[in-house]
N, C-alpha and C positions, 0 to 999 in steps of 0.2 A: 318595526325597525327604528323608527324615530324615538319611541319610548326607550328602547334599549340604549340608543346613542346618548340620550339625555341622562339616563341613569349612569352610564359609563363615565360621562363627562363630570357628573356630580361626584362620583366615587373618586375619580382622579383628583378633582379639586379638593375634596376632603382630606385625602392622603397628603397632598402637597401642603395644605394648611397645617396639618398636624406636624409634618416634618419641619416646616418653617418655624413653628412655635418651639419645637424641641431644640433646633439650632440656635434660635434667639435666646432661649433660656440658658443653653450651654455657654454661649458667648458672654451673656450677662454674668453668669457665675464665674467664668474665667476672669472677666474684667474686674469683678468685685474682689476676687482673690488676689489679683495682681495689684489692685489699688491698696488693699489693706495688709498684704503680706509684708512683714518687716524685712528690710534689706540689710545685709551685712554692711558695716561701715569701715572706712579707712580714714585715718587722720593724717593730713598733710601739713607738714611744718615748714614755715617760711620765715625769713629774716625781717627784722625791722631796721637793720643797720645799713646806712648808705654812704658814709664818709670814709675815704682813705686818709691816711696821715698827711700825705703831701701831694696827692694828685688832684687835679681840678675836676676830673670826671667823677661820677658817682658809681657806687656798687649797689648791691641789693640782690633780689631774686634773679637768677638766670632763667628767663621766661620759659624756654622750651623744656627745662627740667621739671617744670610744673605741667605744662600743657600736654607733653607727650604722655606722661604718666596718667594725667587726668583723663585724657581721651580713651586710653586703653582700659582704665579701671571702670569708667562709666559704661563703656561698651560691654564690659563683662558683668554688669548688673550691680555694681557696688555704689553706695552713697559715699560722698566725699565731704569731709568737714575741713575747714582751714583754721589753723592756729599759728600764732607767732609769739615770741617771747614776751612781748608787751601787749599783744592784742592790737586791734586797729589796723592802720594802714601799712601796706607792704610796698617798699620802693622797688623799682625795677632797675636792674643793672643796665647802664647806658649801652655798654658794648653788646649786650644780648639782644638789643633792639635794632642792631644794624641788619640791613637786608641780607647779608651773607649768612646770618644765623637764624633768620625767621623763615619758617616754612608756611604753607597755606593755612594750616590749622592755627598756628600761633597768631598769624595776622587776623584770622577770624575771631579769636578770643579777644584780641586787642580792640576789635570793633564791636564787641558784645558788651553793651552797657551793664547788663545784669552781672556778667562774669567779672567785669572790672570793679563793680561796686563791692563784690565779695572780697576783692583784694584790699579794699579800703576798710572793711569791717570784719577782719579776722577775729576769732575768739582769743581771749587770753587763757593761759593755762588753767587758771582757777575756775574757769567756766566749763572745763572738760571733765566728763566722767569716763575714765579709761575703760570701764567694764563694757562700754558700748562698742568698742573697736576690736577688729580682728587683726589690724596691722597699723603700723605707723610708718610714714615715709618722710624722711628729711630731704628737702630740696637743697640745692646749692646756690652758688653765688658767693663771692668773697665776703660779703657782709656776715655770713653765718659764722665766720671764724671769731667774730667779736661777741656775738650774743647767743650762740647755741651752747658752747661747752659749760658755761657757768650758770645756766638757768635751772634752778631747783624744781620749778614747776614742770618743765619739759622732762627732766630726769625722772620725776615721780611718775609721770604718765607713761613714758616709754618702758620703765621697769615693770609697771603693773601689766601693761599689755603683753610684755614678754612672759611674765610669770604666769599669766592666765592662758598661755599657749599660743599667743599671737606672734606676729612677725615684726621684727625691727629691721627697717631697710633705710638706706640713705645713698645719695649720689653726690659725686664730686666733693666740694668743700663741706657739704652737708653731713658727710661722714664724721666730721668733728663733733657732731651731736652725740655720737656714740661713746666718746672718750670718758665722760663722767659716769656712764651707766655701770651698775654693779649687780652681781648676783645676790641671792638672798644670804650668802655667806660673807658678803662684803668684798668680794674680789672683782676686778674689772670684768665686765661682761664679755669683752672681746679678747681677754687673755686666752691664748692657746687657739684662738679661732682665726681662720684665714679670711682676710678682708682686703679691699682695695680702696682707693680714694685718690684725689688729685695728687699727682706725682711731683716730686721735686723738680724733675726735668721739665714738666709742663708749667710749673710755676715760673721757672727761669725763662722759658720760651714765651710765656704770656707777658713778661715784663713787669710782673707784680711781686716778684720775690722780695724786694726791698720794702714792700708795703705791709705784708701780712704779719700778724703778731707771733706766729709760730709756724713751723713746718708740719703740715698734716701727716705726711709720710713718716717723719721721724717720731711724731707723737704717738701714732698708732703702734709703732714698734716698741716705744717706751712703755706702753700699756700692756705689753705681752702679746700683741697680735702678730700673726704671720702675714706680713704685707706682701702683696703681689701686684704687678702692673703689666699692662700690655707691652709687647716688645716695641711697638711703634706708638709714639705719643699721639694723643688726640684721636685715638681710634676706640671704638666701643669695647668695653671690657667689664664683665660682671662676674662676681663670685657669689655663689649660694652656699653658705655653710649652715645647713639645716634652716633654722628660722632667723638667721642673720644674713641679710642680702645686701651687698654693696656694689656700687657702680663707680668707675674711675673718674669720669669726666662728662661734660654735657652730651657728648656723642653716645653715651651709654644709657640715656634716659628711656628710650623705647625698650631696649633689651632688659633693663631692670624692671620695668613695668610688667613685661611678659613673664619674667622670672617670679615676681611676687604673685601674679595671678595664678601661675602654675603651682606654686607652693600653697596658696590659699585653697586650691582645689583639694589638695591632700588633707589640709586641716579640716575642711568642711566634711570630709568623708572619714 
């Protein structure tokens, strides 16, 4: 009986050892696969411009328009690269840092030294290879109205991403980055497309109407776009017109991130 028990114990131990080795090997293989498997990339565009013509406070990136999109994209398994018209440091809009606009996630990113360092060392357009990206996302903040529309490098990148089947997306004032984009036939990319962006009424209510170099709403319409906005100002509003996805205001940054992720799933399949 003792011999039988010892043999049974030995046999059980052997089986457990084999099973454990198999599980360890499988886990190692999965780890190796996840470590080396290339991830799809999204390019996020931010402004370098901080000065208003006559206000004492400064503009720049509206922080949550980055952090909301960033968190959702990272959670969905995408890699994110940062680019700006001139490369280097990205200023933060002073008003976007007020407690009323900052959520827990935005505060955590502000306290993250590594994340903040990335905002000081963004890529310049000439360092970007558009073929690596499945989507481009233009963040907002009033500063974008000065340095997004006339940047040839950003124009080249966004047009190639779109032409290779990628998504062009933008939120708030960042939608101004879509104004110069053209089709391969030389027509405005947004002509005949339904888009949104920071509305004239929101510009007036925010007290910045006298400061901006142009009306975003009017300019989108002038480029042939079908402009739409939410009935109530400063509420989330996103329009997906196939691979052109736009959000109206800072309140739209989570919804546009979700819309881009949803559209990317279709692109991947």
